[in-house]
N, C-alpha and C positions, 0 to 999 in steps of 0.2 A: 663752728662745728660743721661736720660734713653731713649733708642730707642727700637721700636718694629720692629723686623725683622721676616718675614715669609719665609719659604722655602717649596717648593714642592720637595719631595725626593722619590727615589725608596724605597719601603718597603722591605728592605733586612737587614739581620743580620749585625750588626757592623756600620750602618750608623750613628746612634745617637752617638756612641762612637767616630767616626771620627770627627763629627761636634763639639762635646764638647771638644775633644782633641785639635782641631784647636783653639778654643776660649781660652783654657787654655794656650797653647803655646804662644799666642799673648797677654796673661794677661788681657783678658776681663772678667769682673765679670758677671756671669749669675744670674740675679735676679729671673727669672722663665723660665721654658721651658715646653711646652705642645706638645704632639705628638699624632696624631690620623689618622685613615684611611680617605681618601677622597672619593669623588663620583666616582673616577676612580680606578678600581681594580688594586692593585699592587703599588699604590702611597699613600704616607702619607704627612700630612702637619705638619710642626713644627712651633710653634710660640715662639720666643725667646724675652725676655725682658732683655736687656744688658745695662750695664753702660759704656758709651763711653765718652771720654774726649772732642773730637772735631769732626767737620764734615769730616776732612781728614781721621780720623780713621774709621768713618762709611763707607766711600767709600772703604777704604782698606779692611775692614771686608767683605763687600758684594762681592767684587772681589775675595777674597780668598775663601769665601764660595762657590761661583759659580764654582770655579776650582775643587771642590770635585767631584769625579767621579759619585756618585749617586745623586747629587743635580741637579735638572732640572731647578728650578727657585728660585731666591732670590729677595725679595722686602723689602725695608725699608718703612713701612706704618705709621711711627710715625706722620708725618705731613699731613696725608690724613684723609678723613672722614671715620671713622671705627665704626663698632659695636664690642664691646669687653665685655667679661664677665670673671668672676672667680667664682669658686664654693668653698665654705668653709663648713666644718662640724665642729661644735664646741660642746664639751661636757662640761657642766657647773654643778658645785655642787649645789644641791638644795634639800630641803625637800618638802613635800606636800604643806606647807604654801607658799613657795616662787615660786612654779610653775606658779601660776596665775600672779604674779608680773613679772616674766621673760617673760611669754607669751605676756603680755601687752607691754613690752619693745621691743620685736622682731617684733610685728605687723606692725609698720610703715616701717620696712625694707623689708616687704613681705617675711620674713623668715618663716620657718615651723619647727614644732617639729617633729622629725623623730624617736625618741626613748625616752622612759621614764623608768627610773629605780628608785629603792627606794631612792637612794641618789644622783641622777643626771638626767639631761635632755640633749638630743642631738638635736642640731638645724642645719638646712640646710639653707644656704643663698647664693644667686647668685647676681652678680653685679660687678660694678667697684671696684678695690682694695680699693679705698678711702671709699666706702660704707661699705665694709667688716671690714676695720680698725675701722670705727666709731662704728659698732656694737660690735666688740671685746672690744673696750674701755669701752662701757657701761656695758658689761657682766663681765669684769675683777673683779670688787668688789665682785661679787658672788662666785668667785673662778673657774677659767677655769682649767679643768682637762686635756683637750687635744684639739688640733686643727689640722685639716688636710686640706690643701689648694691645689687646682689644679694648680694655676698659671694662668696667663692671656692667653686667646685665643681670636683671633680676625679675622674679615672679613672686607674687604672693603665694604662700603655701595654700594648698587646696582647702584646708580647714579655715583659712582667713577669707576666702572668696566665696560668695554666694552667687553662682553663675546665673541663677534665675533672675537676679536683681540687676544684671548688667543692662545698660541701656541698649536699645536696638540702634546700631550705628546707621546713620544716613549720611549722605554727602551734602546735606543742607542743614545749617544750624538754625 
C-alpha cells in the first residue's frame, strides 16, 4: 500500500541522501519525493510517497526516520485529511491543426498551454496524480514527447492541524 510520509528536516547538505539511503537499505520503494523550504528559515519539508507492505513496516519506517540526526518531525499523513497536488509538464507532438483539439482536451483539466513550437505544444497541469494520469492517457495518442513530474506534495487540512501544538523547532535535538 502507498503511504504519504512528511518530514521536517534541517536544510543541510546530505540530509536527502541520508533519508533516501535509509529507505534503500530497508528496501522501501520511493514512488515520489519532493523537498522544499518551509516558512521557517533553515528547515525543509520532504513529502515521500512510499510503497509499504504492512502497518508494522510503516511504524518501523517512521521510527527509523525520526532517529536521523537532521530529521525534526516525521508524520504519516496517509489516513488524514490532506490537501495534495502534483505538477506535470507535458510536451505533446502536434501541428497547427491539432493545437485547437488538444486545447479543448486539456480545458476540463484546468491545464494550461505554456509553450508552443512548430511541431509541439507544452502543457502544465496540477492536481492529484490520478487527474494527471487521466490527462496523460488522453494525450498519449497524439504522441507524448516528454513528461516532467514533480511528485506529490501535501499539507494537512487546517482542521486537522492544531498549530499551537506544533513543537518549537530548534537546530539541536
